[in-house]
C-alpha positions as CSV (number, residue, x, y, z in Angstrom):
1,M,-1.6,-11.7,4.2
2,D,-3.6,-10.9,1.0
3,N,-1.6,-10.3,-2.3
4,S,-3.1,-7.1,-2.9
5,I,-2.2,-5.6,0.7
6,F,1.2,-7.1,0.3
7,L,1.8,-5.5,-3.2
8,A,0.4,-2.3,-1.9
9,K,2.9,-2.1,0.8
10,F,5.7,-3.2,-1.4
11,W,5.0,-0.7,-4.2
12,G,4.1,2.0,-1.9
13,W,7.3,1.9,0.1
14,Y,9.4,1.3,-3.1
15,L,7.8,4.5,-4.8
16,I,8.4,6.5,-1.7
17,V,12.0,5.4,-1.3
18,F,12.8,5.8,-5.0
19,F,11.3,9.2,-4.9
20,L,13.3,10.2,-1.9
21,I,16.6,8.7,-3.5
22,L,15.9,10.6,-6.7
23,S,15.0,13.8,-5.0
24,L,18.0,13.9,-2.5
25,N,20.4,12.6,-5.1
26,P,19.4,14.0,-8.5
27,K,23.0,12.8,-10.0
28,R,21.5,9.1,-9.6
29,I,18.8,10.2,-12.5
30,K,21.6,11.1,-15.1
31,Q,23.6,7.9,-14.0
32,I,20.7,5.6,-14.7
33,F,20.3,7.0,-18.1
34,N,23.9,6.8,-18.8
35,D,24.1,3.3,-17.7
36,L,21.2,2.4,-20.0
37,K,23.7,3.1,-22.8
38,D,25.7,0.0,-21.6
39,E,24.1,-3.1,-23.2
40,K,24.9,-5.3,-20.3
41,F,23.1,-3.2,-17.8
42,L,20.3,-2.7,-20.3
43,I,19.6,-6.2,-20.7
44,I,19.8,-7.0,-16.8
45,F,17.5,-4.2,-16.2
46,A,15.2,-5.3,-19.0
47,F,15.1,-8.8,-17.5
48,M,14.4,-7.6,-14.1
49,A,11.8,-5.4,-15.3
50,I,10.1,-8.4,-17.2
51,I,10.5,-10.6,-14.2
52,V,9.2,-8.1,-11.6
53,G,6.2,-7.3,-13.9
54,L,5.4,-10.8,-14.8
55,L,5.4,-11.7,-11.1
56,N,3.2,-8.9,-10.2
57,I,0.7,-9.8,-13.1
58,L,0.7,-13.6,-12.2
59,F,-0.1,-12.7,-8.6
60,H,-2.3,-9.8,-9.0
61,N,-4.2,-9.2,-12.2
62,I,-7.1,-7.4,-10.8
63,W,-9.0,-4.8,-12.8
64,E,-11.4,-3.5,-10.6
65,P,-11.7,0.3,-9.8
66,S,-9.9,0.4,-6.6
67,Y,-6.2,0.5,-5.5
68,K,-5.9,-2.8,-7.0
69,F,-6.1,-1.4,-10.5
70,V,-3.0,0.7,-9.6
71,I,-1.0,-2.3,-8.7
72,T,-2.0,-4.3,-11.6
73,L,-1.1,-1.2,-13.8
74,I,2.3,-0.9,-12.1
75,G,3.0,-4.7,-13.0
76,W,1.7,-4.3,-16.6
77,L,3.8,-1.0,-17.1
78,S,7.0,-2.8,-15.6
79,F,6.3,-5.9,-17.9
80,F,6.1,-4.0,-21.1
81,L,8.9,-1.6,-20.3
82,G,11.2,-4.5,-19.9
83,L,10.0,-6.0,-23.0
84,A,10.4,-2.6,-25.1
85,L,14.0,-2.2,-23.5
86,F,14.7,-5.9,-24.6
87,M,13.3,-5.8,-28.1
88,F,13.9,-2.3,-29.1
89,P,16.5,-0.9,-26.8
90,K,17.8,2.3,-28.7
91,Q,14.1,3.5,-29.4
92,T,12.9,2.7,-26.0
93,V,15.9,4.6,-24.3
94,T,15.5,7.6,-26.6
95,W,11.8,7.7,-25.7
96,L,12.4,7.2,-21.9
97,V,15.2,10.3,-22.0
98,L,12.8,12.6,-23.9
99,I,9.9,11.7,-21.3
100,N,12.1,12.3,-18.5
101,I,13.6,15.5,-19.9
102,K,10.0,16.9,-20.5
103,L,8.1,15.6,-17.5
104,V,10.6,15.0,-14.8
105,Q,8.9,17.0,-12.1
106,V,5.5,15.4,-13.0
107,I,6.8,11.9,-13.0
108,Y,8.5,12.1,-9.7
109,T,5.5,13.9,-8.2
110,L,3.2,11.1,-9.6
111,L,5.8,8.4,-8.1
112,F,5.4,10.1,-4.6
113,L,1.5,10.5,-4.8
114,V,1.0,6.8,-5.8
115,G,3.2,5.7,-3.0
116,I,1.4,7.8,-0.5
117,F,-2.0,6.7,-1.9
118,L,-1.0,2.9,-1.7
119,L,0.5,3.1,1.7
120,N,-2.5,5.1,3.1
121,V,-4.8,2.2,1.6
122,V,-2.8,-0.1,3.7
123,Y,-2.3,1.8,6.9
124,G,-5.3,4.0,6.8
125,I,-3.6,7.0,7.8
126,V,-6.3,9.4,6.2
127,P,-9.7,7.8,5.8
128,F,-11.5,8.5,2.6
């Protein structure tokens, strides 16, 4: 299976599942931000984000105007978020909380739409 197709399936399903979990149980959002105050959790989360982002980048660093760009962008965002959390934890958590408070509905709607877009590319549900 092509890396692009595999990662489109992975990120598509991941974003949809993540959206559903946060939509059906909004307490999880608050719990995640409370857990980011714990340094042990923060370091583990930062390392995981760096590893996932770096693996995504190494296997799929394709900058062409298609769904492949979205996959590459997700990898780079994960990598830089992990680096920021590891190098500047307090500032990054403050920034994430501020963004979440102001743009929570926009962010979760984008998660859902990007997930649907990637799954549509893979499964061809709605031809475009």
